[in-house]
N, C-alpha and C positions, 0 to 999 in steps of 0.2 A: 503494499500498501503507499501511496506517496502524500509527501506532506501537501494539503488540502487546505486547513487554516493557521495564519500565525500568527500573535501576538508580540511586539518587538518592543521590549524595555517601557512598558504603558507606565507612565509616572500619573496617580493626580492626590493633589492636595483638597480637602476642605477646610480653608482658615492655614490653620495650623495642624491640622492632623494630616498624617501622611496615609492617606486609604491604601494607594497600589505605588510602590517603589520594585521600580526598574521591573517591571515582571513580563519574562519572556514564555511564549509555550507554544509548542505545538501539536496539532492534531492532523493524524492520517485521514485519506479519502474513506468514512467509515467508520475510523474509532468513535467509542464513546470517551470523552476523559471528566473528571469526576474534581469538582475544586473544592477541596477537603478544607474545616478549620474551624478554631473556633469563634465565638459572640466578636465581631469587633475584627474578624483577620484579613479583609478586605474583598473574600471572596466576590460579593454583591455586586463591588465594586469592577470589577473586571469583570464580571459577566455583562455590564450595564454597562462599561466600555465598547464591550464586545459587540452588542447590539445596537451603539448606538447612543443610546437614552444616557450617556454620561458621554462628555468629551477631555481626550487624557489632555495633561498637559505639554507632555510631549513623548516618544515613542507611536507605536501606528499599528492595525490591523488590516490585515493583509485574508485575501481568501480566494483560492486559484488563480495566484499571482497579480490580483487585483486589489491596486493601497484605495481603500473602503472606511479609511477614518476617520473623512470629514463630512459622509456621507449623510444625508437621515438618515433612522429605521429605517421609511418604509419602500428606498430606494437602497438598500444590502439585499434581499432576498433572503431572511433569516425569519425562520419561527423561533414565537416567543410561547411558552406553558408557563403563567404568571403561578405566585406560590397560590393562590386563593382561585384559580380557575379566571377569574372574570365573564363568568357567562353569563348570557341572558334568560335571567328566571323563566318572561314572559314565554319567549319562543322551543320552538320543539329539539331536538336533538340534530337534525336536521335544517333546521335554520342557522343553528349559533354556527355549524361547520362552512353553511353557505354564506354566513357575513364575512367568514374569512376569504373567500372569491369576490363576491356582490363589492364592498369594502373597497375592495383596489381597483385605481384609476385604468379605463381602455382596458380591463382585464379582456372584454370582448366575447367572451363566452356567454353562449346561447342557455338556455332554460335547462333544455335537454343534458347540453354539456355540464350544469355546474349539477344536476341530477344526480348525475352519473359521477362525475367528482367526488363527490356527499357520498355516493354509494361506495366508491372505492375506499374511502380513505376511513369511515368507520368500517370495514372489512378488516382493512389491515391491524386499527383498534380494536379487533375482535368486539365490532358492536354492527357486525352485521341482522338490519331490519329493524333497529333504533332509529330510522330516521323521523319516526310521528310521534316519539318516547316524548315526554316536556321532562324539561331540565330537573322541576322539582320531584319527576319521578322515581329520580334514578338513585344510584346511592353516591357516597363520596368515591369507593373504586370508578364507577361510569363516568362519573362526570370529570374527574381528574383525566379519562380515554375518548372522552369528548372533545376536551383542551386541548388533549393531542391533534387531535382528530383537524381538530382548526386552524392549528398553529399550520400540521402538514399539506393543505388545500392547496392553495395556493404552487409547490412544490419547492419550498424552499432549498437552498442550499445547505444552510447549519440547521442545525433545532437546536432550542436554547432553551433550558428548562433551571426557574427558580425554586431552588426549594419543594419538586415535585409531589411528594409524600406526607408533607409536615404537616397536611389535613386529618391526617388519616389514625384511625385506631393502630393498635401496633397490629393485630390480626390481619386487619384488612391491609394495612402497609406491607407487609412479607406479601402476600398475596400478589396487590398489586401489581410489589415490584418486580416479578415474575412477568409478570404479564406487558407492561412495560417495557422491557427490556427484548421481550419475545419480539414488540410491534418494532421495535429501533432497529431491535437487526432482519425482521425481515423488510424493510424498508433503505436500511444500508445506506442513512445517512449519519450524515459526521457532527458529533452534539456534545455540547459541550455544558454541564448540570451542577449546580449549586446543592450542597446538602452539608449538615454539619451531625451526620449519622455514620459513623466509620461502618460500620456494618452494610449500609447504606450503599453506601462509594464505595468500599468493597466488589460487591454483587455485580452490582450495575456497572461498573467502569471498567476499563480496558486496562486505562494507565488510571493515576490519582494524582492529584495536585494537591499539595498541604502547604497553605498560608499560613504564614501569622504576621500581625500585626504589619500588613502591608509588601509583606516580601514571602515571593516563593520559596522556600525551604525547599524541598524537594520532588521532586516526579517521577513514577517508577510503576511499573507492576504492587501489585497488594503483597505476591512477599516478597519483592525488594523492600519495600517500603517498613513490613515486619522483619526480614532478617537481615535484613542492611540500610539502617538506618545513618543520613549523614550528619547529620545535626544533633545536636540533645533535643531540643524537644520536639523529630522527627522521634528519637527514640523513645519518649519521656510521653508523648499525644499519640501515638499509635499502637493499640493495644492496652497491655496492665501492664505495670514493670516494678521495682524498689529500686531508690536511688539509696546508692551508700556510699560516703565517703573515702578514697581508698589513697595510696601511693602508689604511684607507676613504675613499676621494675619487671619491664617485659613481660609482666599480667599486672594485677589486680590486688596489689597485699592489702588486706584488710583487716582494719586498726586491731590489733594483739591479737591478730589473727593470721592465717593462713594464708597464700595465693596462690588468688584462685585462676582460671585462662581465661584472654580479654582481648581484643580485639580494639585498637586504637581506631576511634570515633572521627578522630582530631590528631594530629600529631600534637606528641606529647616527649618533654624530655625526664630521660633517667631522674627516677625519685620527685618527681613532682606531683604537687596535687592536681587530685582528681577523683571526678564523680564515676563508680560505675553505674549505670542503669540495666538490671538484670529483668528478664521476664519470670513469670511460673514455672513457666516450660521449661523453661535452665535449669530449674532444681529439682531435688530428690529429697525425700527423709531416707535414711539407714542405720540400722540397728546395731553396725556393729565403729566402735572408735574409730578415726581416720586422720591423718594427718591434715587433710584439708577442709574437715568438716567442724561445723559452728555449731553449738551447742543453743537451743531457746525456748523455749516454753508456746504452745499453744494457745492465742489469746483469742483466738474468733477461726469460724469452720463456717463456709461460706458452699452449699448444694450444690455441683449444678451439673444432676443427672447422672454418668459416668464416671464423672471426676469432684473435684471439691477442691476451691480456694482457700489455704490454709494460710492465716499470719501469723506469725511467728514473731516475738519480741525474742531477737539478741541482747546479751551486755555487749560483741563488740560489732556490731554492724549496726545497732538499730532494729527496725523494724521488716522483714521480708516477707514477699507473697510466694508459698512453695503449690505448685497444683497437683494433685493425685491422687489417687483411687478414695473413695469416698471415706473408707470403712482405715484409711493409714493413719489416722493420730485424732484425738477429741479435744477438747479445750480444756485446758489447764496439766498436757498431759508435756511432761520433756522431751525434746528432738531434737535429733542432728539432723543437720542441712548441707546437703551434697551437691557441687555440681551437675546436671543431672548429662549422665552419656548423648550425647544426638539432638540435644536440646539448642536451641539458636544461640551461639556464642552473646554473652556478655561484649557490649562496646562501652567502649568509657572515652571520657568527654572532659578535657581541663573543667577545674572545679569552679561553680559557678561565683562571681565573683572575687577569685582570686585576684591577686598581680600579678 
């Protein structure tokens, strides 16, 4: 797949607030890219800059080799699904979808052509035969797919989604997420979408762009972000993790404890203070004393089906979270924690706030 959409060093300020800091990102033809980050990270600003609802202070938006940075939204040929869908409640599903066609100036489609296109995109969204259903009669997931069909009706070059599933309850959100991905795959359209839900980003996105304070921290597949985080923020933000102060000695020397194997997430000098970011999957319990074991007490257990998360308070390293079988320990038990073979290798980053 070739590069289709390119964001080049996008910058945007709102007064003293820098909402986008030289954000550069590409999407291949037919690729789904998620913009993931906490509130205030700049992900919605990047989407609005792409759509044309905001103008960058500097940088460019290029699609199919065409610079569209200064074009108004209606001339970019992008489809947009808003967080609240913006459907007309007094219209049917078919009328809402048709509005995406008839509202375009000079579209030139006949009424029969419009009806045919409405039927086509509703079918793509998994809503065949829903043309005459009123929006108020539809479920939240069905309304979301009507909004998707309306955005697709004019045959846009790029699809933009702003928190597309945030209005749905958890059970419906999971079902609709699968339906949405199938619909986008059937169409094969290049898609950029905003979410603050990691599970949503990982399931829908071919790649995920993690933003923090307007800065693009890392772009990669879900596997790359989880197993090979490039920054301290990504290592902590993605998944679950414990942060332990250590000394770098070609490994992580825990306070008054052993050296655990680890990888430098950023260049470190031998003997420098650092932070070890370790995932629950990287640790396990052992029944026998070992040189690399840390002793602690289980202070919390959270059941998660075939496994459980155990929060262990240690004197040497503070609290660690361990993923283990549900019956591996109980609250109040004394346990030994060691690195798990085959687990994600912990990353070490320069100590935050260290000189």
